[in-house]
N, CA, C and O atoms as a printed pandas DataFrame, in Angstrom:
     atom_number atom_name residue_name chain_id  residue_number  x_coord  y_coord  z_coord
0              1         N          THR        A               1  107.953   87.314  108.634
1              2        CA          THR        A               1  108.181   86.745  108.039
2              3         C          THR        A               1  109.984   86.714  108.066
3              4         O          THR        A               1  110.833   85.916  107.669
4              5         N          GLY        A               2  109.996   87.617  108.540
5              6        CA          GLY        A               2  111.941   87.545  109.567
6              7         C          GLY        A               2  112.133   89.022  108.249
7              8         O          GLY        A               2  113.290   89.323  107.955
8              9         N          ARG        A               3  111.385   89.529  107.815
9             10        CA          ARG        A               3  112.288   90.845  106.777
10            11         C          ARG        A               3  111.718   91.846  106.961
11            12         O          ARG        A               3  110.524   91.848  106.662
12            13         N          SER        A               4  112.340   93.134  107.536
13            14        CA          SER        A               4  112.366   94.525  107.711
14            15         C          SER        A               4  112.693   95.613  106.920
15            16         O          SER        A               4  113.846   95.883  106.583
16            17         N          LEU        A               5  111.788   96.190  106.642
17            18        CA          LEU        A               5  111.921   97.323  105.697
18            19         C          LEU        A               5  111.633   98.392  106.678
19            20         O          LEU        A               5  111.080   98.353  107.777
20            21         N          SER        A               6  112.303   99.631  105.796
21            22        CA          SER        A               6  112.351  101.146  105.959
22            23         C          SER        A               6  111.277  101.493  105.817
23            24         O          SER        A               6  110.499  100.584  105.530
24            25         N          PHE        A               7  110.696  102.863  105.928
25            26        CA          PHE        A               7  109.787  103.298  105.527
26            27         C          PHE        A               7  110.153  103.706  103.951
27            28         O          PHE        A               7  109.274  103.804  103.094
28            29         N          ALA        A               8  111.512  103.922  103.695
29            30        CA          ALA        A               8  112.119  104.162  102.660
30            31         C          ALA        A               8  112.148  103.537  101.699
31            32         O          ALA        A               8  112.189  104.115  100.612
32            33         N          GLU        A               9  112.136  102.074  101.789
33            34        CA          GLU        A               9  111.988  101.212  101.080
34            35         C          GLU        A               9  110.718  100.755  100.490
35            36         O          GLU        A               9  110.595  100.142   99.429
36            37         N          VAL        A              10  109.476  101.248  101.573
37            38        CA          VAL        A              10  108.521  100.566  101.668
38            39         C          VAL        A              10  107.444  101.579  100.992
39            40         O          VAL        A              10  106.224  101.432  100.913
40            41         N          ALA        A              11  108.510  102.989  100.383
41            42        CA          ALA        A              11  107.798  103.795   99.504
42            43         C          ALA        A              11  108.156  103.966   97.931
43            44         O          ALA        A              11  107.464  104.562   97.106
44            45         N          ARG        A              12  109.718  103.137   97.640
45            46        CA          ARG        A              12  110.078  102.613   96.377
46            47         C          ARG        A              12  109.002  101.793   96.199
47            48         O          ARG        A              12  108.206  102.133   95.323
48            49         N          LEU        A              13  108.717  100.490   97.005
49            50        CA          LEU        A              13  108.154   99.275   96.484
50            51         C          LEU        A              13  107.339  100.101   96.038
51            52         O          LEU        A              13  107.693  100.382   94.893
52            53         N          VAL        A              14  105.849  100.998   96.505
53            54        CA          VAL        A              14  104.694  101.490   96.006
54            55         C          VAL        A              14  105.301  102.054   94.912
55            56         O          VAL        A              14  105.304  101.230   93.998
56            57         N          ALA        A              15  105.942  103.339   94.516
57            58        CA          ALA        A              15  106.401  104.210   93.869
58            59         C          ALA        A              15  106.386  103.109   92.303
59            60         O          ALA        A              15  105.725  103.336   91.290
60            61         N          ASP        A              16  107.388  101.845   92.555
61            62        CA          ASP        A              16  107.811  100.863   91.623
62            63         C          ASP        A              16  106.443  100.361   90.680
63            64         O          ASP        A              16  106.376  100.245   89.456
64            65         N          GLN        A              17  105.137  100.052   91.968
65            66        CA          GLN        A              17  104.101   99.696   91.057
66            67         C          GLN        A              17  103.046  100.713   90.269
67            68         O          GLN        A              17  102.137  100.355   89.520
68            69         N          SER        A              18  103.429  102.164   90.658
69            70        CA          SER        A              18  102.704  103.141   90.394
70            71         C          SER        A              18  102.821  103.350   88.838
71            72         O          SER        A              18  103.750  102.857   88.198
72            73         N          GLU        A              19  101.774  104.150   88.237
73            74        CA          GLU        A              19  101.716  104.873   87.028
74            75         C          GLU        A              19  101.296  106.663   87.137
75            76         O          GLU        A              19  100.725  106.882   88.205
76            77         N          PRO        A              20  101.415  107.563   86.524
77            78        CA          PRO        A              20  102.641  107.706   86.498
78            79         C          PRO        A              20  103.904  107.547   87.660
79            80         O          PRO        A              20  103.517  108.013   88.731
80            81         N          LYS        A              21  105.107  107.091   87.724
81            82        CA          LYS        A              21  106.104  107.001   88.817
82            83         C          LYS        A              21  105.825  108.231   90.197
83            84         O          LYS        A              21  105.894  109.348   89.684
84            85         N          PRO        A              22  105.732  108.269   90.706
85            86        CA          PRO        A              22  105.711  109.449   91.850
86            87         C          PRO        A              22  106.690  109.785   92.555
87            88         O          PRO        A              22  107.185  108.935   93.296
88            89         N          ARG        A              23  107.141  110.898   92.518
89            90        CA          ARG        A              23  108.425  111.131   92.854
90            91         C          ARG        A              23  108.856  111.019   94.662
91            92         O          ARG        A              23  108.006  111.418   95.459
92            93         N          ILE        A              24  109.675  110.680   94.988
93            94        CA          ILE        A              24  109.864  110.353   96.526
94            95         C          ILE        A              24  111.015  111.569   97.127
95            96         O          ILE        A              24  112.147  111.783   96.694
96            97         N          GLU        A              25  110.472  112.094   97.991
97            98        CA          GLU        A              25  111.673  112.862   98.334
98            99         C          GLU        A              25  111.573  112.774  100.293
99           100         O          GLU        A              25  110.651  112.824  101.107
100          101         N          SER        A              26  113.062  112.623  100.372
101          102        CA          SER        A              26  113.404  112.758  102.118
102          103         C          SER        A              26  113.579  113.605  102.566
103          104         O          SER        A              26  113.547  114.632  101.888
104          105         N          VAL        A              27  113.890  113.674  104.079
105          106        CA          VAL        A              27  114.050  114.701  104.717
106          107         C          VAL        A              27  114.758  114.126  105.986
107          108         O          VAL        A              27  114.907  112.912  106.129
108          109         N          SER        A              28  115.104  114.863  106.723
109          110        CA          SER        A              28  116.510  114.728  107.461
110          111         C          SER        A              28  115.703  114.018  108.818
111          112         O          SER        A              28  114.664  114.268  109.428
112          113         N          ARG        A              29  116.859  112.931  108.933
113          114        CA          ARG        A              29  116.415  111.714  110.593
114          115         C          ARG        A              29  115.783  113.166  111.305
115          116         O          ARG        A              29  116.483  114.178  111.253
116          117         N          GLN        A              30  114.656  113.206  111.857
117          118        CA          GLN        A              30  114.617  114.372  113.228
118          119         C          GLN        A              30  114.948  112.870  114.805
119          120         O          GLN        A              30  115.461  113.452  115.761
120          121         N          MET        A              31  114.751  111.332  115.107
121          122        CA          MET        A              31  114.986  111.065  115.674
122          123         C          MET        A              31  115.579  109.353  115.074
123          124         O          MET        A              31  115.407  108.671  114.063
124          125         N          PRO        A              32  116.543  109.186  116.729
125          126        CA          PRO        A              32  117.128  107.960  116.139
126          127         C          PRO        A              32  116.057  107.038  115.902
127          128         O          PRO        A              32  114.907  106.943  116.333
128          129         N          ILE        A              33  117.411  105.784  114.350
129          130        CA          ILE        A              33  116.404  104.586  114.296
130          131         C          ILE        A              33  115.916  103.756  115.426
131          132         O          ILE        A              33  116.438  103.989  116.516
132          133         N          THR        A              34  115.180  103.003  115.375
133          134        CA          THR        A              34  114.848  101.768  116.248
134          135         C          THR        A              34  114.498  101.075  115.341
135          136         O          THR        A              34  113.975  101.543  114.330
136          137         N          HIS        A              35  114.711   99.860  115.518
137          138        CA          HIS        A              35  114.633   98.814  115.451
138          139         C          HIS        A              35  113.569   97.591  116.360
139          140         O          HIS        A              35  113.497   97.240  117.537
140          141         N          ARG        A              36  113.005   97.300  115.365
141          142        CA          ARG        A              36  111.655   96.253  116.035
142          143         C          ARG        A              36  111.839   95.105  115.547
143          144         O          ARG        A              36  112.008   94.934  114.340
144          145         N          ARG        A              37  111.832   94.082  116.481
145          146        CA          ARG        A              37  112.211   92.349  115.877
146          147         C          ARG        A              37  110.483   91.801  116.091
147          148         O          ARG        A              37  109.863   92.531  116.865
148          149         N          PHE        A              38  110.001   91.105  115.741
149          150        CA          PHE        A              38  108.344   90.120  115.607
150          151         C          PHE        A              38  109.274   89.071  115.624
151          152         O          PHE        A              38  110.278   88.870  114.941
152          153         N          ASP        A              39  108.554   88.204  116.874
153          154        CA          ASP        A              39  108.683   86.253  117.095
154          155         C          ASP        A              39  107.235   85.737  116.831
155          156         O          ASP        A              39  106.260   85.742  117.583
156          157         N          THR        A              40  107.398   85.197  115.277
157          158        CA          THR        A              40  106.198   84.776  114.544
158          159         C          THR        A              40  106.265   83.092  115.133
159          160         O          THR        A              40  105.665   82.201  114.532
160          161         N          THR        A              41  106.823   82.911  115.986
161          162        CA          THR        A              41  106.912   81.430  116.116
162          163         C          THR        A              41  105.619   80.705  116.718
163          164         O          THR        A              41  105.557   79.501  116.472
164          165         N          VAL        A              42  104.667   81.210  117.406
165          166        CA          VAL        A              42  103.600   81.043  117.942
166          167         C          VAL        A              42  102.485   81.117  116.450
167          168         O          VAL        A              42  101.506   80.455  116.106
168          169         N          LEU        A              43  103.195   82.219  115.879
169          170        CA          LEU        A              43  101.736   81.773  114.659
170          171         C          LEU        A              43  101.787   80.703  113.810
171          172         O          LEU        A              43  100.736   80.189  113.426
172          173         N          ALA        A              44  102.876   80.281  113.453
173          174        CA          ALA        A              44  103.864   79.294  112.566
174          175         C          ALA        A              44  103.121   78.227  112.839
175          176         O          ALA        A              44  102.821   77.459  111.925
176          177         N          ARG        A              45  102.433   77.856  114.980
177          178        CA          ARG        A              45  103.055   76.564  115.436
178          179         C          ARG        A              45  100.607   76.907  115.055
179          180         O          ARG        A              45   99.671   76.116  114.939
180          181         N          ALA        A              46  100.682   77.992  115.030
181          182        CA          ALA        A              46   98.887   77.822  114.954
182          183         C          ALA        A              46   98.382   77.550  113.806
183          184         O          ALA        A              46   97.528   76.708  113.530
184          185         N          PHE        A              47   98.975   78.349  113.075
185          186        CA          PHE        A              47   97.885   77.946  111.208
186          187         C          PHE        A              47   99.959   77.447  110.676
187          188         O          PHE        A              47  100.897   78.203  110.425
188          189         N          PRO        A              48   99.891   75.917  110.709
189          190        CA          PRO        A              48  101.244   75.663  109.962
190          191         C          PRO        A              48  100.654   75.465  108.556
191          192         O          PRO        A              48  101.379   74.704  107.914
192          193         N          ASP        A              49  100.000   75.724  108.127
193          194        CA          ASP        A              49  100.029   75.501  106.217
194          195         C          ASP        A              49   99.045   76.739  106.074
195          196         O          ASP        A              49   97.937   76.761  105.539
196          197         N          TRP        A              50   99.898   77.985  106.831
197          198        CA          TRP        A              50   99.305   78.969  106.353
198          199         C          TRP        A              50  100.578   79.903  105.994
199          200         O          TRP        A              50  101.555   80.091  106.719
200          201         N          SER        A              51  100.360   80.400  104.810
201          202        CA          SER        A              51  102.327   81.117  104.312
202          203         C          SER        A              51  102.054   82.891  103.963
203          204         O          SER        A              51  101.192   83.277  103.174
204          205         N          CYS        A              52  102.647   83.478  104.457
205          206        CA          CYS        A              52  102.627   84.891  104.196
206          207         C          CYS        A              52  102.156   85.063  102.387
207          208         O          CYS        A              52  102.031   84.090  101.644
208          209         N          THR        A              53  101.966   86.414  101.985
209          210        CA          THR        A              53  102.238   86.911  100.791
210          211         C          THR        A              53  103.047   88.023  101.340
211          212         O          THR        A              53  103.100   88.545  102.453
212          213         N          THR        A              54  103.899   88.302   99.782
213          214        CA          THR        A              54  105.011   89.275  100.271
214          215         C          THR        A              54  104.358   90.335  100.109
215          216         O          THR        A              54  103.265   90.549   99.584
216          217         N          LEU        A              55  105.452   91.293  100.825
217          218        CA          LEU        A              55  105.091   92.834  100.180
218          219         C          LEU        A              55  104.487   93.479   98.965
219          220         O          LEU        A              55  103.438   94.052   98.674
220          221         N          GLU        A              56  106.072   92.991   98.147
221          222        CA          GLU        A              56  106.053   92.725   96.717
222          223         C          GLU        A              56  104.337   92.430   95.871
223          224         O          GLU        A              56  103.707   93.189   95.134
224          225         N          GLU        A              57  104.031   91.178   96.311
225          226        CA          GLU        A              57  103.284   90.380   95.747
226          227         C          GLU        A              57  101.790   91.610   95.964
227          228         O          GLU        A              57  101.015   92.219   95.226
228          229         N          GLY        A              58  102.019   91.467   97.301
229          230        CA          GLY        A              58  100.605   92.135   98.244
230          231         C          GLY        A              58  100.319   93.487   97.139
231          232         O          GLY        A              58   99.228   93.666   96.597
232          233         N          LEU        A              59  101.014   93.998   97.021
233          234        CA          LEU        A              59  101.225   95.414   96.050
234          235         C          LEU        A              59  100.279   95.770   94.840
235          236         O          LEU        A              59   99.443   96.550   94.384
236          237         N          ALA        A              60  101.083   94.535   94.642
237          238        CA          ALA        A              60  100.884   94.492   93.077
238          239         C          ALA        A              60   99.502   94.246   92.737
239          240         O          ALA        A              60   98.924   95.075   92.034
240          241         N          ARG        A              61   98.776   93.007   93.226
241          242        CA          ARG        A              61   97.379   93.015   93.776
242          243         C          ARG        A              61   96.985   94.017   94.109
243          244         O          ARG        A              61   95.801   94.213   93.837
244          245         N          ILE        A              62   97.451   94.713   94.564
245          246        CA          ILE        A              62   96.202   96.127   95.176
246          247         C          ILE        A              62   96.352   97.172   93.807
247          248         O          ILE        A              62   95.431   97.834   93.328
248          249         N          MET        A              63   97.706   97.129   93.343
249          250        CA          MET        A              63   97.762   97.711   92.288
250          251         C          MET        A              63   96.896   97.664   90.927
251          252         O          MET        A              63   96.473   98.630   90.292
252          253         N          ARG        A              64   96.757   96.433   90.673
253          254        CA          ARG        A              64   95.786   95.472   89.466
254          255         C          ARG        A              64   94.497   95.924   89.900
255          256         O          ARG        A              64   93.698   95.808   88.970
256          257         N          GLN        A              65   93.937   96.423   91.003
257          258        CA          GLN        A              65   92.663   96.343   91.265
258          259         C          GLN        A              65   91.819   97.948   90.870
259          260         O          GLN        A              65   92.255   99.009   91.314
260          261         N          PRO        A              66   90.566   97.868   89.971
261          262        CA          PRO        A              66   90.406   99.028   89.068
262          263         C          PRO        A              66   89.990   99.981   90.669
263          264         O          PRO        A              66   89.635   99.476   91.734
264          265         N          ILE        A              67   90.159  101.261   90.402
265          266        CA          ILE        A              67   89.587  101.949   90.944
266          267         C          ILE        A              67   87.839  102.275   91.060
267          268         O          ILE        A              67   87.008  102.270   90.153
268          269         N          VAL        A              68   87.700  102.485   92.178
269          270        CA          VAL        A              68   86.471  102.458   91.903
270          271         C          VAL        A              68   85.717  103.468   92.654
271          272         O          VAL        A              68   85.317  103.152   93.775
272          273         N          ALA        A              69   85.389  104.998   92.052
273          274        CA          ALA        A              69   84.972  105.476   93.321
274          275         C          ALA        A              69   83.521  105.420   93.195
275          276         O          ALA        A              69   82.876  105.299   92.153
276          277         N          LYS        A              70   82.930  105.560   94.826
277          278        CA          LYS        A              70   81.717  105.647   94.829
278          279         C          LYS        A              70   80.944  107.414   94.992
279          280         O          LYS        A              70   81.332  107.761   96.108
280          281         N          CYS        A              71   80.417  108.134   94.632
281          282        CA          CYS        A              71   79.668  108.918   94.971
282          283         C          CYS        A              71   78.576  108.679   95.326
283          284         O          CYS        A              71   77.913  107.806   94.766
284          285         N          ARG        A              72   78.073  109.457   96.438
285          286        CA          ARG        A              72   76.699  109.605   97.186
286          287         C          ARG        A              72   75.475  110.856   96.867
287          288         O          ARG        A              72   74.430  110.877   97.517
């Protein structure tokens, strides 16, 4: 998608979809930041009619699903 998110940003997106809202705690960084980039050109060429679901929309879909507990 060309969009990178930090772990903290993803945690906030999940928290925004949650009830009750969880508290997010931070700890000091122990390792240097690493930046990873992915070239999706080959994927786009292979599947020209396909489009990604945004993380926000994917999380919203997941959070709308009923919780089903399976006990055996």
